[in-house]
VOBA-305711 format. One line per field, with one value per atom (N, C-alpha, C, O): residue number from 1; residue in three letters; atom name; x, y, z. Coordinates in pm, 1 decimal, decimal comma. Example, Ala and Ser with C-alpha at 12.3 -4.5 7.8 and 13.67 -1.06 7.14 Angstrom:
% residues 2
nr = (1	1	1	1	2	2	2	2) .
rest = (ALA	ALA	ALA	ALA	SER	SER	SER	SER) .
atom = (N	CA	C	O	N	CA	C	O) .
east = (1319,0	1230,0	1320,0	1423,6	1285,0	1367,0	1290,0	1340,9) .
north = (-569,0	-450,0	-330,0	-331,9	-225,0	-106,0	3,0	113,8) .
up = (780,0	780,0	780,0	846,5	708,0	714,0	787,0	803,9) .
***
This chain:
% residues 86
nr = (1	1	1	1	2	2	2	2	3	3	3	3	4	4	4	4	5	5	5	5	6	6	6	6	7	7	7	7	8	8	8	8	9	9	9	9	10	10	10	10	11	11	11	11	12	12	12	12	13	13	13	13	14	14	14	14	15	15	15	15	16	16	16	16	17	17	17	17	18	18	18	18	19	19	19	19	20	20	20	20	21	21	21	21	22	22	22	22	23	23	23	23	24	24	24	24	25	25	25	25	26	26	26	26	27	27	27	27	28	28	28	28	29	29	29	29	30	30	30	30	31	31	31	31	32	32	32	32	33	33	33	33	34	34	34	34	35	35	35	35	36	36	36	36	37	37	37	37	38	38	38	38	39	39	39	39	40	40	40	40	41	41	41	41	42	42	42	42	43	43	43	43	44	44	44	44	45	45	45	45	46	46	46	46	47	47	47	47	48	48	48	48	49	49	49	49	50	50	50	50	51	51	51	51	52	52	52	52	53	53	53	53	54	54	54	54	55	55	55	55	56	56	56	56	57	57	57	57	58	58	58	58	59	59	59	59	60	60	60	60	61	61	61	61	62	62	62	62	63	63	63	63	64	64	64	64	65	65	65	65	66	66	66	66	67	67	67	67	68	68	68	68	69	69	69	69	70	70	70	70	71	71	71	71	72	72	72	72	73	73	73	73	74	74	74	74	75	75	75	75	76	76	76	76	77	77	77	77	78	78	78	78	79	79	79	79	80	80	80	80	81	81	81	81	82	82	82	82	83	83	83	83	84	84	84	84	85	85	85	85	86	86	86	86) .
rest = (UNK	UNK	UNK	UNK	UNK	UNK	UNK	UNK	UNK	UNK	UNK	UNK	UNK	UNK	UNK	UNK	UNK	UNK	UNK	UNK	UNK	UNK	UNK	UNK	UNK	UNK	UNK	UNK	UNK	UNK	UNK	UNK	UNK	UNK	UNK	UNK	UNK	UNK	UNK	UNK	UNK	UNK	UNK	UNK	UNK	UNK	UNK	UNK	UNK	UNK	UNK	UNK	UNK	UNK	UNK	UNK	UNK	UNK	UNK	UNK	UNK	UNK	UNK	UNK	UNK	UNK	UNK	UNK	UNK	UNK	UNK	UNK	UNK	UNK	UNK	UNK	UNK	UNK	UNK	UNK	UNK	UNK	UNK	UNK	UNK	UNK	UNK	UNK	UNK	UNK	UNK	UNK	UNK	UNK	UNK	UNK	UNK	UNK	UNK	UNK	UNK	UNK	UNK	UNK	UNK	UNK	UNK	UNK	UNK	UNK	UNK	UNK	UNK	UNK	UNK	UNK	UNK	UNK	UNK	UNK	UNK	UNK	UNK	UNK	UNK	UNK	UNK	UNK	UNK	UNK	UNK	UNK	UNK	UNK	UNK	UNK	UNK	UNK	UNK	UNK	UNK	UNK	UNK	UNK	UNK	UNK	UNK	UNK	UNK	UNK	UNK	UNK	UNK	UNK	UNK	UNK	UNK	UNK	UNK	UNK	UNK	UNK	UNK	UNK	UNK	UNK	UNK	UNK	UNK	UNK	UNK	UNK	UNK	UNK	UNK	UNK	UNK	UNK	UNK	UNK	UNK	UNK	UNK	UNK	UNK	UNK	UNK	UNK	UNK	UNK	UNK	UNK	UNK	UNK	UNK	UNK	UNK	UNK	UNK	UNK	UNK	UNK	UNK	UNK	UNK	UNK	UNK	UNK	UNK	UNK	UNK	UNK	UNK	UNK	UNK	UNK	UNK	UNK	UNK	UNK	UNK	UNK	UNK	UNK	UNK	UNK	UNK	UNK	UNK	UNK	UNK	UNK	UNK	UNK	UNK	UNK	UNK	UNK	UNK	UNK	UNK	UNK	UNK	UNK	UNK	UNK	UNK	UNK	UNK	UNK	UNK	UNK	UNK	UNK	UNK	UNK	UNK	UNK	UNK	UNK	UNK	UNK	UNK	UNK	UNK	UNK	UNK	UNK	UNK	UNK	UNK	UNK	UNK	UNK	UNK	UNK	UNK	UNK	UNK	UNK	UNK	UNK	UNK	UNK	UNK	UNK	UNK	UNK	UNK	UNK	UNK	UNK	UNK	UNK	UNK	UNK	UNK	UNK	UNK	UNK	UNK	UNK	UNK	UNK	UNK	UNK	UNK	UNK	UNK	UNK	UNK	UNK	UNK	UNK	UNK	UNK	UNK	UNK	UNK	UNK	UNK	UNK	UNK	UNK	UNK	UNK	UNK	UNK	UNK	UNK	UNK	UNK	UNK	UNK	UNK	UNK	UNK	UNK	UNK	UNK	UNK	UNK	UNK	UNK) .
atom = (N	CA	C	O	N	CA	C	O	N	CA	C	O	N	CA	C	O	N	CA	C	O	N	CA	C	O	N	CA	C	O	N	CA	C	O	N	CA	C	O	N	CA	C	O	N	CA	C	O	N	CA	C	O	N	CA	C	O	N	CA	C	O	N	CA	C	O	N	CA	C	O	N	CA	C	O	N	CA	C	O	N	CA	C	O	N	CA	C	O	N	CA	C	O	N	CA	C	O	N	CA	C	O	N	CA	C	O	N	CA	C	O	N	CA	C	O	N	CA	C	O	N	CA	C	O	N	CA	C	O	N	CA	C	O	N	CA	C	O	N	CA	C	O	N	CA	C	O	N	CA	C	O	N	CA	C	O	N	CA	C	O	N	CA	C	O	N	CA	C	O	N	CA	C	O	N	CA	C	O	N	CA	C	O	N	CA	C	O	N	CA	C	O	N	CA	C	O	N	CA	C	O	N	CA	C	O	N	CA	C	O	N	CA	C	O	N	CA	C	O	N	CA	C	O	N	CA	C	O	N	CA	C	O	N	CA	C	O	N	CA	C	O	N	CA	C	O	N	CA	C	O	N	CA	C	O	N	CA	C	O	N	CA	C	O	N	CA	C	O	N	CA	C	O	N	CA	C	O	N	CA	C	O	N	CA	C	O	N	CA	C	O	N	CA	C	O	N	CA	C	O	N	CA	C	O	N	CA	C	O	N	CA	C	O	N	CA	C	O	N	CA	C	O	N	CA	C	O	N	CA	C	O	N	CA	C	O	N	CA	C	O	N	CA	C	O	N	CA	C	O	N	CA	C	O	N	CA	C	O	N	CA	C	O	N	CA	C	O	N	CA	C	O	N	CA	C	O	N	CA	C	O	N	CA	C	O) .
east = (21964,1	22031,7	22097,9	22027,6	22224,4	22306,9	22330,0	22317,4	22360,6	22375,7	22329,8	22331,1	22293,8	22261,6	22352,7	22354,7	22426,9	22539,3	22475,2	22353,3	22566,2	22546,7	22602,1	22638,5	22609,5	22647,8	22783,4	22795,4	22876,5	23006,6	23080,3	23203,3	23005,3	23052,4	22943,9	22825,8	22992,1	22899,9	22984,5	23090,9	22941,4	23002,6	22972,6	22858,6	23073,7	23045,0	23156,2	23274,0	23097,7	23197,0	23164,8	23048,1	23271,2	23243,2	23137,2	23060,5	23127,6	23032,2	22886,2	22802,8	22856,5	22721,1	22697,2	22590,1	22799,3	22794,4	22773,7	22692,4	22840,6	22846,3	22729,2	22689,7	22669,5	22558,4	22444,0	22387,7	22412,1	22301,8	22343,2	22258,3	22469,8	22512,7	22513,7	22498,4	22535,0	22536,3	22378,0	22335,1	22319,1	22164,1	22101,7	22026,2	22136,0	22062,4	22144,1	22108,2	22255,6	22327,3	22398,7	22408,5	22443,6	22489,6	22619,9	22708,3	22636,5	22737,2	22863,3	22978,9	22833,6	22918,3	22859,0	22742,6	22924,3	22880,1	22920,8	23038,4	22836,8	22856,0	22802,7	22687,6	22883,1	22852,4	22835,4	22927,0	22733,2	22706,3	22671,2	22593,6	22739,8	22690,9	22711,0	22786,9	22636,3	22647,3	22729,8	22733,5	22789,3	22831,0	22758,4	22769,5	22675,1	22591,9	22650,4	22578,5	22792,1	22864,7	22868,9	22901,4	22834,0	22826,6	22953,5	22953,6	23067,7	23190,1	23221,9	23255,6	23211,8	23232,5	23368,3	23381,2	23468,0	23607,4	23613,9	23574,1	23651,8	23663,6	23755,2	23867,5	23708,6	23796,4	23893,6	23895,9	23967,3	24084,8	23994,2	24022,2	23897,3	23821,6	23739,1	23722,1	23690,3	23629,5	23723,6	23697,2	23843,8	23938,1	23978,6	23990,5	23996,9	24025,9	23923,1	23947,2	23793,3	23674,0	23656,2	23617,9	23688,3	23678,2	23776,2	23746,4	23921,0	24019,6	23970,0	23983,6	23911,6	23853,8	23754,0	23752,1	23664,0	23547,4	23612,2	23563,0	23697,5	23767,8	23829,3	23808,0	23909,7	23982,8	23860,4	23861,1	23765,7	23664,6	23587,2	23556,0	23556,6	23508,5	23597,3	23549,3	23716,1	23812,5	23808,9	23812,0	23801,8	23827,2	23672,6	23666,1	23563,4	23435,5	23392,6	23303,6	23450,3	23420,0	23300,5	23224,3	23291,9	23185,8	23251,0	23250,4	23315,4	23401,4	23328,0	23214,6	23393,8	23341,8	23384,8	23502,4	23272,9	23285,9	23328,7	23414,6	23265,3	23280,2	23229,5	23137,4	23292,3	23231,0	23212,1	23307,1	23094,9	23058,8	23027,8	22955,3	23076,3	23040,6	22969,0	23028,5	22839,2	22762,6	22766,9	22754,9	22784,0	22800,0	22687,0	22590,6	22709,4	22623,0	22639,9	22709,9	22580,6	22580,1	22705,8	22725,9	22789,7	22918,9	22918,8	22845,8	23008,8	23024,6	23165,2	23223,4	23222,5	23348,8	23342,8	23258,4	23424,8	23407,3	23548,7	23649,6	23558,6	23679,7	23742,2	23863,9	23640,2	23695,1	23753,7	23868,4	23686,3	23756,7	23877,9	23965,2	23899,1	24000,6	24128,7	24246,6	24071,9	24188,3	24244,7	24364,5	24144,8	24187,1	24258,8	24323,9	24262,3	24333,1	24470,8	24558,1	24489,1	24617,8	24708,7	24830,5	24654,8	24736,3	24797,9	24865,7) .
north = (7451,2	7551,9	7468,0	7395,9	7476,4	7432,8	7526,2	7487,5	7637,6	7746,8	7899,8	7939,7	7971,4	8119,2	8199,1	8186,3	8282,1	8356,7	8481,3	8498,1	8570,1	8702,6	8795,4	8749,9	8919,9	9022,0	8988,5	9004,6	8946,6	8913,1	8787,2	8782,2	8688,2	8551,3	8458,5	8491,1	8330,4	8211,5	8104,0	8081,6	8034,4	7900,7	7796,6	7785,7	7716,4	7594,1	7494,2	7522,5	7366,6	7253,5	7143,4	7120,5	7078,2	6973,2	6874,0	6826,8	6836,5	6740,0	6783,6	6700,9	6910,9	6960,8	6957,3	6919,6	6997,0	6987,3	6840,8	6822,2	6743,9	6607,5	6527,5	6422,9	6588,3	6519,4	6493,3	6384,4	6612,2	6605,3	6526,4	6464,6	6526,0	6441,1	6292,4	6210,9	6258,5	6122,7	6060,3	5947,8	6162,4	6136,5	6095,7	5998,8	6174,7	6158,6	6073,8	6068,7	6006,3	5917,1	5993,0	5940,3	6106,4	6168,3	6124,9	6077,4	6137,4	6100,9	6201,9	6160,0	6325,9	6440,5	6559,9	6550,4	6669,2	6791,9	6921,9	6938,8	7009,3	7149,0	7228,8	7212,1	7315,8	7405,2	7557,4	7612,6	7615,9	7754,9	7830,3	7788,6	7961,0	8054,9	8202,7	8225,0	8302,8	8423,6	8524,5	8502,0	8631,1	8744,5	8866,9	8944,8	8884,2	9001,3	9138,0	9227,6	9150,4	9266,7	9288,7	9398,9	9178,2	9182,4	9155,1	9159,1	9126,8	9096,6	8954,0	8910,2	8876,8	8731,2	8673,3	8551,2	8752,2	8714,8	8626,0	8683,0	8515,6	8422,3	8488,0	8530,0	8494,2	8518,6	8401,1	8293,5	8436,5	8320,1	8217,6	8100,4	8238,9	8140,6	8057,1	7936,4	8121,0	8046,7	7953,7	7834,5	8010,7	7914,2	7783,3	7670,4	7815,9	7708,7	7608,5	7488,2	7665,1	7560,2	7474,0	7357,0	7547,2	7459,7	7360,2	7245,2	7398,0	7282,8	7166,6	7048,3	7209,4	7104,9	7023,1	6903,3	7079,2	7004,1	6930,8	6818,7	6956,2	6877,0	6756,3	6644,9	6777,9	6667,4	6564,8	6444,4	6625,9	6530,6	6450,5	6333,1	6519,6	6441,5	6342,2	6241,6	6364,0	6266,8	6140,9	6028,3	6169,0	6060,1	5982,8	5863,9	6054,7	5986,9	5927,0	5841,9	5966,8	5924,7	5995,2	5944,3	6119,5	6212,9	6335,3	6427,8	6336,2	6458,3	6583,1	6584,9	6696,8	6834,1	6865,9	6868,4	6891,1	6946,6	7085,0	7114,0	7181,8	7329,7	7378,0	7324,6	7492,4	7591,8	7725,7	7782,5	7770,5	7877,5	8000,9	7974,8	8111,2	8220,9	8315,7	8350,1	8369,5	8453,6	8599,0	8617,8	8702,9	8832,8	8908,9	8851,5	9037,8	9127,9	9135,5	9225,8	9046,5	9038,6	8953,7	8932,9	8906,1	8822,5	8705,6	8699,1	8609,6	8481,7	8438,5	8472,6	8374,1	8309,8	8169,8	8123,9	8089,0	7945,2	7881,8	7924,7	7782,0	7728,2	7649,4	7648,8	7564,5	7482,0	7572,9	7551,1	7667,2	7749,9	7813,5	7829,4	7858,3	7926,8	7822,2	7843,7	7710,0	7590,9	7556,0	7534,4	7551,5	7501,5	7614,2	7577,9	7737,5	7832,9	7851,6	7903,2	7809,6	7820,7	7700,4	7707,6	7598,9	7476,0	7489,8	7397,9) .
up = (7031,0	7119,6	7233,2	7304,0	7249,9	7361,5	7475,8	7592,0	7447,7	7534,0	7496,8	7380,4	7594,1	7550,3	7645,0	7767,4	7573,0	7648,1	7699,4	7701,8	7741,6	7780,0	7674,2	7565,7	7701,5	7597,1	7529,7	7408,2	7598,7	7535,7	7580,0	7579,2	7617,5	7645,4	7653,9	7665,5	7647,1	7648,5	7688,8	7631,2	7787,6	7848,0	7746,8	7701,5	7707,8	7625,2	7656,4	7678,6	7654,6	7693,5	7578,9	7547,1	7520,3	7432,9	7478,9	7395,0	7618,0	7648,7	7621,6	7584,6	7639,6	7607,6	7447,7	7400,1	7374,3	7238,9	7184,6	7094,0	7234,5	7176,7	7235,2	7183,7	7358,2	7405,1	7310,8	7299,6	7238,5	7140,8	7019,6	6955,3	6986,0	6873,0	6894,8	6803,8	7037,8	7062,2	7084,2	7058,4	7134,0	7153,3	7026,3	7018,3	6922,3	6794,7	6692,4	6574,8	6738,3	6664,8	6547,1	6436,2	6571,5	6447,1	6381,2	6452,3	6257,2	6183,0	6186,3	6179,8	6196,1	6188,7	6257,1	6296,0	6275,9	6345,6	6285,8	6253,4	6270,0	6235,8	6345,1	6385,5	6394,9	6500,2	6456,2	6395,3	6483,4	6445,7	6563,9	6649,8	6567,1	6662,8	6605,8	6511,5	6671,1	6618,2	6731,0	6852,0	6667,9	6745,2	6734,3	6639,5	6845,0	6845,4	6802,4	6758,4	6818,0	6778,1	6639,9	6595,7	6554,6	6417,8	6357,7	6234,7	6417,6	6366,3	6383,7	6493,7	6273,8	6290,7	6313,4	6322,3	6322,9	6347,0	6482,5	6584,0	6492,9	6608,0	6720,5	6692,5	6834,0	6952,1	6982,6	6922,7	7078,0	7112,9	7177,9	7152,7	7252,0	7310,4	7207,8	7225,4	7104,4	6979,6	6931,5	6915,2	6906,3	6841,2	6931,4	6884,0	7063,4	7171,4	7168,8	7158,6	7179,2	7172,2	7037,3	7034,7	6933,1	6814,4	6818,1	6785,7	6863,3	6864,7	6956,5	6925,3	7071,8	7157,5	7107,9	7136,0	7031,1	6963,8	6845,9	6833,1	6764,8	6674,3	6731,3	6683,4	6838,9	6911,9	6961,6	6935,9	7029,4	7077,6	6977,7	6997,4	6867,4	6760,8	6696,7	6644,4	6697,9	6646,0	6727,3	6677,6	6864,5	6950,9	6959,9	6991,0	6932,7	6942,8	6808,1	6806,2	6699,3	6579,1	6518,7	6436,5	6568,6	6507,2	6485,8	6567,0	6361,2	6326,1	6312,3	6264,4	6356,0	6351,2	6206,5	6170,0	6123,7	5990,9	5972,8	5889,6	6056,7	6057,0	6168,1	6229,8	6203,4	6306,2	6230,9	6177,0	6229,3	6139,1	6253,7	6349,6	6240,5	6325,9	6239,1	6136,9	6263,7	6207,6	6262,1	6383,2	6175,0	6226,6	6145,4	6094,7	6139,6	6062,2	5915,0	5869,1	5833,6	5707,3	5655,6	5535,9	5760,6	5711,3	5805,7	5904,6	5767,8	5852,0	5837,1	5734,2	5918,1	5924,5	5939,7	6016,6	5873,8	5865,3	5906,9	5850,9	6002,5	6036,9	5945,7	5927,1	5872,2	5766,6	5658,1	5619,1	5610,5	5497,6	5537,2	5451,9	5673,4	5705,6	5722,7	5694,6	5774,4	5788,0	5645,2	5627,2	5538,6	5416,3	5347,7	5249,8	5374,8	5299,5	5347,2	5277,4	5465,3	5546,2	5500,2	5516,5	5447,4	5402,9	5275,7	5229,7) .
***
């Protein structure tokens, strides 16, 4: 667990995410979070953070493999969404 948010927001920064990856000598990273609303569609903020994490991972040599958002019986995958738009 890196952060616990409030009802409709959570503050996150790549430094906190990658701190654990560095500390544990990770080869790659998958980020998962939930949307208590039940709708797993990413917010603009989710998409921005995912892009920041991907850039950070590229620079650090610890690639972001996926960002998964879990909702009520459904999920959203950045990797799957990115692959379908190509």
